C-alpha positions in Angstrom: 20.5 7.4 -9.0 19.2 5.2 -6.1 19.1 1.5 -6.8 15.4 1.4 -6.1 14.7 3.7 -9.1 16.8 1.8 -11.6 14.7 0.5 -14.5 16.1 -3.0 -14.2 15.4 -3.2 -10.5 11.8 -2.0 -11.0 11.3 -4.6 -13.7 12.4 -7.5 -11.5 9.2 -8.1 -9.5 7.1 -7.9 -12.7 9.5 -10.4 -14.4 8.9 -12.8 -11.5 5.1 -12.4 -11.9 5.5 -13.2 -15.6 7.4 -16.3 -14.6 4.6 -17.3 -12.3 2.1 -16.9 -15.2 4.2 -18.9 -17.6 4.8 -21.6 -15.0 1.2 -22.0 -14.1 0.0 -22.1 -17.8 2.8 -24.5 -18.7 1.1 -27.0 -16.4 -1.7 -27.3 -18.8 0.7 -28.1 -21.7 2.4 -30.8 -19.6 -1.0 -32.3 -18.7 -2.0 -32.4 -22.4 1.3 -34.2 -23.1 0.5 -36.7 -20.3 3.2 -35.6 -17.9 1.1 -35.3 -14.7 4.1 -34.9 -12.4 5.4 -31.8 -14.3 1.8 -30.4 -14.4 1.5 -30.4 -10.6 5.0 -29.2 -10.2 4.4 -26.2 -12.5 1.4 -25.0 -10.4 3.5 -25.4 -7.2 6.4 -23.5 -8.8 3.9 -20.7 -9.8 3.0 -20.5 -6.2 6.6 -20.0 -5.2 7.0 -17.2 -7.8 3.8 -15.6 -6.6 5.1 -15.6 -3.0 8.3 -13.9 -4.2 7.1 -11.1 -6.5 5.3 -9.1 -3.8 8.1 -9.4 -1.3 10.6 -8.3 -4.0 8.5 -5.3 -4.9 8.3 -4.2 -1.3 11.9 -4.9 -0.6 13.2 -3.0 -3.6 10.5 -0.3 -3.3 9.4 -1.1 -6.8 5.6 -1.4 -6.2 3.4 -0.1 -9.0 -0.2 -0.1 -10.1 0.6 -2.1 -13.2 2.5 -4.7 -11.1 -0.6 -5.1 -8.9 -2.9 -5.6 -11.9 -0.4 -8.0 -13.6 -0.2 -10.0 -10.4 -4.0 -10.4 -10.2 -4.2 -11.5 -13.9 -1.3 -13.9 -13.4 -3.0 -15.4 -10.3 -6.3 -15.9 -12.1 -4.7 -17.8 -14.9 -2.1 -19.8 -12.8 -4.3 -20.7 -9.9 -7.8 -20.6 -11.6 -7.6 -21.5 -15.2 -4.6 -23.9 -15.1 -5.7 -26.1 -12.2 -9.3 -26.3 -13.6 -8.0 -27.5 -17.0 -5.6 -29.9 -15.3 -8.3 -31.5 -13.2 -10.7 -31.6 -16.2 -8.1 -33.3 -18.4 -7.3 -35.8 -15.6 -10.7 -36.8 -14.2 -13.5 -34.3 -14.5 -14.1 -35.0 -18.2 -15.6 -38.3 -17.2 -18.6 -36.5 -15.7 -21.4 -34.7 -17.5 -21.0 -31.8 -15.1 -17.2 -31.9 -15.1 -16.8 -28.8 -17.2 -19.3 -26.9 -14.9 -17.1 -27.9 -11.9 -14.0 -26.6 -13.7 -15.8 -23.3 -14.4 -16.8 -23.0 -10.8 -13.1 -23.2 -9.8 -12.1 -20.5 -12.3 -14.9 -18.2 -11.4 -14.2 -18.6 -7.7 -10.6 -17.8 -8.2 -11.5 -14.6 -10.2 -14.0 -13.5 -7.5 -11.5 -14.2 -4.8 -8.9 -12.0 -6.5 -11.4 -9.2 -7.2 -12.4 -9.2 -3.5 -8.7 -9.1 -2.5 -8.1 -6.0 -4.6 -11.2 -4.4 -3.2 -10.3 -5.1 0.4 -6.7 -3.9 -0.1 -8.1 -0.3 -0.3 -10.3 -0.7 2.8 -9.3 2.1 5.3 -11.9 1.0 7.9 -10.4 -2.4 8.5 -9.1 -3.1 12.0 -5.3 -2.9 12.4 -4.9 -6.7 12.8 -6.8 -7.4 9.5 -3.5 -7.3 7.6 -2.4 -10.4 9.5 -5.2 -12.5 7.8 -6.6 -13.3 4.4 -10.3 -13.3 3.8 -10.8 -16.8 2.6 -8.2 -19.2 1.3 -5.7 -17.4 -1.1 -5.8 -18.4 -4.7 -2.4 -20.2 -4.7 -3.3 -22.2 -1.7 -6.8 -22.9 -3.1 -5.2 -24.2 -6.3 -2.9 -26.6 -4.4 -5.8 -27.8 -2.3 -7.8 -28.5 -5.4 -4.9 -30.6 -6.9 -4.6 -32.7 -3.8 -6.5 -35.7 -5.2 -4.1 -35.7 -8.2 -1.1 -35.5 -6.0 -2.4 -38.3 -3.8 -2.9 -40.5 -6.9 0.7 -39.8 -7.9 1.8 -41.0 -4.4 -0.5 -43.9 -3.7 -1.9 -44.8 -7.1 -5.6 -44.9 -8.1 -8.2 -45.1 -5.4 -11.4 -43.6 -4.1 -9.6 -40.2 -4.0 -9.3 -40.3 -7.8 -12.9 -41.1 -8.5 -14.5 -38.4 -10.7 -17.3 -37.8 -8.3 -14.9 -37.4 -5.4 -12.7 -35.1 -7.4 -15.7 -32.9 -8.4 -16.9 -32.6 -4.8 -13.3 -31.7 -3.6 -12.9 -29.2 -6.4 -16.2 -27.4 -5.4 -15.1 -27.4 -1.7 -11.8 -25.8 -2.7 -13.7 -23.2 -4.7 -16.0 -22.5 -1.7 -12.9 -22.0 0.5 -11.5 -19.4 -1.8 -14.7 -17.3 -1.9 -15.6 -17.8 1.8 -15.0 -15.2 4.4 -13.2 -17.5 6.7 -10.0 -15.8 8.0 -6.8 -17.6 7.2 -3.3 -16.7 8.4 -1.0 -14.6 6.2 2.6 -15.5 6.0 3.4 -11.8 6.0 2.6 -11.7 9.7 5.0 -14.5 10.6 8.0 -13.2 12.6 10.9 -15.5 13.5 12.6 -14.5 16.8 16.4 -14.0 16.5 17.0 -17.1 18.8 15.0 -19.3 16.4 16.7 -18.2 13.2 19.2 -21.1 13.2 16.6 -23.9 13.9 14.3 -22.3 11.3 17.1 -22.6 8.7 17.7 -26.2 9.6 14.0 -26.9 9.3 13.9 -25.2 5.8 16.8 -27.4 4.7 15.0 -30.5 5.9 11.9 -29.5 4.1 13.8 -28.8 0.9 15.5 -32.3 1.2 12.1 -33.9 1.8 10.6 -32.2 -1.3 13.5 -33.4 -3.4 13.4 -37.0 -2.1 9.7 -37.5 -1.5 7.9 -34.7 -3.3 4.4 -36.2 -3.3 4.6 -37.7 0.2 5.0 -34.2 1.6 2.3 -32.7 -0.5 -0.8 -34.2 1.2 0.8 -33.6 4.6 1.3 -29.9 3.9 -2.2 -29.5 2.6 -3.7 -31.2 5.6 -1.6 -29.1 7.9 -2.8 -25.9 6.1 -6.4 -27.0 6.4 -6.0 -27.8 10.1 -4.7 -24.3 10.8 -8.0 -22.7 9.6 -10.0 -23.2 12.8 -7.2 -21.7 14.8 -6.9 -18.7 12.5 -10.7 -18.2 12.8 -10.5 -18.4 16.6 -7.5 -16.0 16.7 -9.3 -13.5 14.4 -12.4 -13.6 16.6 -10.3 -13.2 19.8 -8.5 -10.2 18.4 -11.8 -8.6 17.4 -13.1 -8.9 21.0 -9.9 -7.5 22.5 -9.0 -4.1 20.9 -6.5 -3.4 23.7 -4.0 -5.8 22.1 -4.4 -4.6 18.4 -1.1 -2.7 18.5 0.7 -5.3 20.7 3.4 -7.6 19.2 2.2 -11.2 18.7 4.5 -12.6 21.4 3.0 -10.2 24.0 -0.5 -11.1 22.7 0.1 -14.7 23.6 1.0 -13.6 27.1 -2.2 -11.5 27.4 -4.3 -14.5 26.1 -2.7 -16.8 28.7 -3.4 -14.2 31.4 -7.0 -13.9 30.4 -7.5 -17.7 30.5 -5.8 -17.9 33.9 -7.8 -15.1 35.4 -11.1 -16.2 33.8 -11.5 -12.9 31.8 -13.1 -14.5 28.8 -15.6 -12.2 27.0 -19.3 -12.7 28.0 -21.2 -15.2 25.8 -24.3 -12.9 25.9 -24.6 -9.1 25.9 -24.1 -7.7 29.4 -27.5 -6.0 29.8 -29.4 -9.2 28.9 -27.3 -11.1 31.4 -28.0 -8.5 34.1 -31.7 -8.5 33.3 -31.9 -12.3 33.5 -30.1 -12.3 36.9 -32.5 -9.7 38.2 -35.5 -11.6 37.0 -34.2 -14.8 38.7 -33.6 -12.9 41.9 -37.1 -11.5 41.8 -38.7 -14.9 41.3 -36.8 -16.3 44.2 -38.0 -13.4 46.4 -41.6 -14.0 45.4 -41.4 -17.7 46.0 -40.3 -17.0 49.6 -43.4 -14.8 50.2 -46.9 -16.0 50.8 -48.9 -16.6 47.6 -50.7 -13.5 46.6 -49.0 -11.2 49.1 -45.8 -9.2 49.5 -43.4 -9.6 52.4 -45.3 -7.1 54.5 -48.7 -8.8 54.0 -49.9 -6.3 51.3 -51.6 -8.0 48.3 -49.8 -7.6 45.0 -51.2 -5.1 42.5 -52.3 -7.9 40.1 -54.2 -9.7 42.9 -56.0 -6.4 44.0 -57.1 -5.8 40.4 -58.4 -9.4 40.0 -60.3 -9.0 43.3 -61.9 -5.7 42.1 -62.9 -7.3 38.8 -64.6 -10.2 40.6 -66.4 -7.8 42.9 -67.7 -5.7 40.0 -65.4 -2.7 40.4 -63.9 -0.9 37.4 -60.1 -1.1 37.1 
């Protein structure tokens, strides 16, 4: 029997999904007990488990319909319900609309996951669409929403922990999740063979920084993630305008993009027919201005002038 069909192997991705669910919901219990650090850590750990379960399923050839549905339910609870309750217990309960803001975050996470499941069956999407998410993914959105809490754990109370600021930030995080802004998917990241060793060193440094200064790295990582969104939107738009590179590896796409910039082959800002018509109109105006008023180049009155003269003389048009 192949290893990919063994019951224990097929159960492993679903077990990791259940761990993500338990980890995310445990954050609420830690928040109720007053352990804020453990609450944020549980949501972050749920994000790690969520990143592993899908890759394990594809690696072990253990994908299943029940696993996909379980993953969506787990994400809705771990990255929708749990962060909303943590923020409400921490700061939003001081506002009259605090519970409404928490509900907005939960509903946005559910809508984002429902749209993700719908788009996964879209057969008309361009080939490069798999390299992007539509909107901010639920795990990233939950971590973005918890940034004020992590900042307070790092710097202490301040304007970032004011209930009104937390409410506005939570709503903005919810809007990012349900928006149609393209964001980069880690599935499209490919490390060249020559960069494997430096990448492993970087991973070790990041792991050491997380252990030594966990909440110092948190805001930096969130700001870096938010800063990549404009670049991802630009890259998505560029790929949509250049179908000739849809099946080209990313490294070669960068070479094509540099060549386009060097040769000035940027796509037109306006549709081509409109630009041609505008150029023709400008050329016609320049020609008329060089002629005598009311006459063509050969001295023949223009058609509009002849009609006006006939009307003044009493002739019918």
